[in-house]
N, C-alpha and C positions, 0 to 999 in steps of 0.2 A: 400868213399863218393864222389859224383860228385860235381862239381861246387864249389870247395874249401871247406870252412867251413860252407857254407849255406846249410841248409836242405830244399830242394825244394819239395813242395807238391802240386799236381794238384787237382783242384776242378772245379765243374760246377755250374752254376747259379741255385741252387736248395736249398730248405729249409733244406734238410738233409745234406748239407755241414756245418750246424750250428756248430757242435762240433769243427771242424777244424778252422773255422773262429773265433769262440769265444776264442779258445785256443790261437790264434794269437793276437787278439785284446784286450783281457783282461789280457794278460801277463802270461798265464799258461806255454807257451813254454819258455818265457824269464826267468821265475823263475827256470826252469830246465837248464838254461845256454845254451839254444838252439837258434840259429839264424835261424828262419824259414821264408821262403818266400813262400807265397801262389800264385800259378799261375792259374788264372781263364781261363779255356780252353773252346773253343766253342763246343766241341763234345766229346763223349766217345772214338771215334777213335783217336783223338788227345791225349787224356789221355793215351790210350794203347800204341801208338807209342812212345810217349816221355818217358814213363816208360821203355819200351823195349829197347830203345836206350840210356838210361842213362841220359836223359835230366831232368828227375824227379827222386827223391829218393823214393817218396811215393805218394799215390793218393787215393782219394775216388773212389769207383768202384762198379758196380753191381757184385754180386758174380759170375754169369755165365761168365762174361767177365774175371774175375780172373782165373776161371777154364779153359776157352778157351785158355788163354795165357799159362797156364801150359801144355796144350795138344797140343800146336802149331797150334791152329785154328784161331789165331787172324789176319792172313794176313802177319805176319812177317816171317822171314826165318825158324823158328823152335820154339820149346818150349822155354819159357822164365822163367828164374830163379827168381820167385817172391814168397813171403810168404804173408799170411793173419794172422797177429797176433791179430787182433781185428775187431769187427764189429762196424758200426757207427749208424745204425738205423733199426727200424722195421717199417713196413707199409709205407704209404706215397704216393702211386700212385693212380691215378684215370683213369677210362675208360670214356672218354668224346666223345659223338657223336654229330655231327652237328644237327642243328635244323631240317633239312630236314629228318633226320633219327630218331631223338629223339622225335619229336612232336607226330607222330602217336603212339608211345609207351607210352607217358607220358600225354595223355589227361586226365587221372585220376591221383591221387596221385602216385608218384613213390613207388614201393614196394621194395622187397629185390633184391639183385644182381642176384639171380637165377630166380626170377620172371621176372626181366628185360631182362635177356638173352633169356628167352622163348618168350617174346614179340618181341625182336629183330629178333629172328628166324622167327617168323610169318610174320613180315614186310618184311624181306629179301626174303622169299620164295614167297610172294605175288608180289613183284616187279621184281623178277627174274633178278636182276642186282647185280654186285659185288661192295660192298662198298670198298673204298680205306682207309685202316686204317694204321696209322703211329705208329711205335715203335721207341725208341731212339737208339737202337742198336740190331743187330741180337742176340748177346749174352748178353741179359739183362733180369732182372726179368720181365720187362714190356712185352717183347715178350712172355715169357713163361706163365705169369699169364693171359695175354690177350687170348692166345691160350687155356688155361685151361678153362677160362670163356666161350669162344665160343663153345668149345667142349661139355661143360656141357649142353648147350642149343641144342645140336644136329647138330651144324654147323661144317663142315669140313674146318678148317682154310686154308688148302692148295688148296682147290678147289672152295670154295664159297666166299673167301675174297681175296683182293689184298693187300699185305703188302708192305710198303715202310719204309725206315729209315729216320727220321727227328730229328735233335738235339732238346732236350727239349725246349730250349728258342725260337725255330723257329716254334713250333707246332701251336701256335695261329695264326700266320701270314699265315701259310700254310692252315689253316682252313678258314681264312678270304678270301683268294684268290681262294678258291674252289679246291685246289690241293688235299686235303684229306677230307674224310667224318667223320673221328674220329681219336682219338689217345689215347694211354696209356702212360702217362708221370708222372713224379714226381711233387710234389707241388712246387710252387703254380699255375702251368700253367692251370690246370683244372678250378680253381677259376677265373683266368683271362678270359678264354674263356666264362665262364658263365656270368660274369659281363659285357662282351662286347656283350652279346646276340647272340653269335655265336654257342654255343652248351650247352649241359647239361651232367652232370655226371650221369652215369647209374650204375656204380660199383666202389668200391674202392678196393685197394689191400688187406686191412684188411678184407673186406667182402668175398674176394676170398680165402684168407688163413689168418686166424687170427694170427697176430704177426709173420709173416714170415720175415726173414732177408731181408732188402732192399738194404743197402749199406754196404760195408766193407772198411777197411783201408788196402790197399795192399802196400808192400814195396819190393824193390829189395833185393834178398837174400844176395847179397854182403854187404848190410848195416848191416844186422843181424850178418853176419859172421865176418866182419872186425871191426865194431864199435858197438858191442852189447850194450854198456852202453848208447850210444846216442839213439839207438832205444828204450831202456827201458825208457829213459827220455821222449821221444816223446809220448810213450804209457801212462806214468803217467799223462802227461799234458792233453792228449786226454781224459782219463777217468775222470779227474776232471772237464774238460769242459763239458763232457756228463752229469754229475750230475747237473751242473749249467743249461744246456739247458733243462733238463727234469723237472725243477721246474716251475710250472705255474706262480708263482709270478715273474719270470724272463723273461716271454715271451715278455713283452713290450720292455725291453732293448735288448733282442736277436733280435727281429724284427727290431728295429731301426738300429742296427749294420749291419744286413743282407741287409737292404734297401740301404746302401751306393752305389753310382754309380759304384764303382770298384768291388762290389760283385753282388748282385742280381739286383740292380738298379730298384726296384719296391716299390710301396707305402707300408708303414709299416702295414696299416690295412689289406692289402691283405695277407702279409706274416703271420700275426697273425692267420689267419684261419687254418693254418697247423701246429701250434705249440701246445705243451701240454697245456691243459686247454681251447682249442678252443670251445669245446662243451658248456662249461658254459658261454662263452662270446657270443655265437651265438644267435642272437635274432630271434624270429618268428618260430623257429623249422624248419621243412622241411628237405629235403635231402641235405647233405653237398656236396659242390662242390670241397672240398679239403679233402684229407685224412690226419689225424693227425700223424705226425712222433713221434716215441718213441725213446728216446736217451739213457736211462739208465735202466728204469724199465723192468721187465720181462726178465732179463738177456740179455738186448739188445746189450751189447758190447761184449758178448762172441762169439768167432768164432766157431760156431757149425759145426762139421764135418758131422753131420747128415743132416744139411741144405745143405751142399755142395753135399751130396749124393742125396738129393731130386732134386736139380737142374740138376745134371748129369742124373738122371732118366728121367726128362722131356726133356733134350737135346737129349737123346736117343729116346724117344717117337716120337719126331718130326724130326728125321733123321739127326741131326747135328753131332752125333757121332755114330759109329757102335756099335752093341751089343757085339762085341768081344774086345772092347777097355778096356785095364786095367786101371781103374780109381784110383788105389791106390795112385799114385804119385800126382794126382790132389787133392785128399782129404787131402793128407799129407801136402799140402801147407798151410792148415788151422792149425795154431799153438797155441792151447790152453795152451801149456807149457809156451810160451813167454807171453801170456796174463796173466797167473796165477802169474808170477813173478811180473808184474807191478801192478796187482790188489791187491796183498798181501801188497805191499808198500802203496797203497792208502787206504786200509781198506775196499775193496769191497769183498763181499762174492764170493767164487769161486765154481762153480758146481763141484761135485765129479765125474761126467761123461762127456764124450766128444760127446756122441751121445744120442739122445732122440727120442722117438716115437712122431708122430704128429697126430692130429685128434681125440684125445680121450677126450679132456676137453672142456666143454662149459661154465665153470665158473672158478673162482679162484682156483688154486691148488698150492702146494708147491714143489719146486724142491730141492732135496738133495744138500746141499752146505755147505761149511765151511767158516767162523765160524758159520753162521746161514743159515737156509733154505731161499730160494728166493721165494717170492710170485710171481706167474705167472698168466697171464690172459688166456683166451681161446686160443686154437690152432686148431680150426676146419677148415675144407675145406668146401666150399659152397655146394659140392655134397655129403658130409658126408663120403668121403673117409678117409682111415687111412693109415699112412705110417710107416713101420717098417724098420729102418735102419739095415744093415748088416755090422758088423765090425769084421775084416778088410774087406774092399770092394775089389773085384777083377774085376768083369765085370758087366755090366748093362744088366740083363736078362729081 
C-alpha cells in the first residue's frame, strides 16, 4: 500500500464520482476501518499517471483507459499492473454541439440520437468544414461512443472531424471561447453548456448504447495481492454507497454533497439533472441536456469482461490497437471473482456469467444471478447492432 496507511483514490469533477464521494462523506469507508483520501484530479491523464507511479492506490476511470494501461498504451514506460474489481456507473455522457452547429439541426423538436446524427451529417456536408469536437481522453468511452455515433450517420471521424482532448471540467469554457464546436463529456457538463446558452445536447451515451459501462474502479494489482482484506473492505463500502446513490429519494443529499467546492463545486440543482430520478423531477419535458447515471441497478457495479471486449473491439476499429494484439491479459484485468466476494458480503446478487451479449433487449429482461435474478434494462445500440463476446478472447478480428 502506498502513502502509509491511507488509501488514496483519484476522482474527477463528475457526477459518476458519486459512489466514491458518498462512501467517503457518509462514512462507508470509515465503517470498514479504512482511512480513505479522495484526490480530485484535473484530468484523466493525471489519474492514469498517478495510478501508474503509485501516487494513487485506486481511481475512477473510463474502461478503455484501464485497458490501455494494461496494454501499455497510456504513455508510460510499459504495461501497468492494475485490476478492475468493480464498475462505478452506467450511462452518463452527452454529445453537446455548439449553437452554430446545433441550431440548423434542431429548428424543429429534437428527435432520436440516430435522427440527430443524420441531421448533423447533412449540416456538415453542406458547410464542407471540419467541426472541432472534444473528448476527455483518447482512451475513453466518450471518444469511442462519439465515433460510433458519427459513423452511424455516415461520417468518417478521422477525415471529416477534428478531434481534440479537453478535460471534462474545461469543456464548457473551451466552447465559450470558440476553441471547440462540440464535446462528449460526462455529466453535468452538457447541462451547464445548455444553461449557458452555448450548446445543445444531441445524443446521450444511453441513446448510443443502452446501459453501457461508463466508469470503473481501478486499483493497483499490488493492493489486491499484498492487502486483499483492505481491497475487499473498500469494495464493500463502494457497493453500499452505490446502492445509496441509486435511490432517487437520496438524490438531493447526494447532489448537495457533490456540490461542495472541493468536489464538483457546482449548484445542487444542476447536479440533480444527472442523478437517478431526474426524469420525474424534470419539468416541461423536452430533450434532456444531461444523461442520468446508474449506480447500482442493471448490474451496474459488475465488472463485465464482455464490456471490456466491446471496448477493445472499438479500439481496434479505430486503429488504437492492432488486430494481432492478444487482448486476453487486458480482459483478465476485469476481476468478477473479487467483485463476487465483496458482493456476497453485502447481499448483492452476483451474475452467474462474466460475459453477456449486447443489443438483443429493448425492454426489461432478467439476468441469471444468485441468489436471485437481476432485473436488467434495454441494452440496444442506436444502429441496431448486436455484439457477441468470445471467451476466452485472443485477438480482435
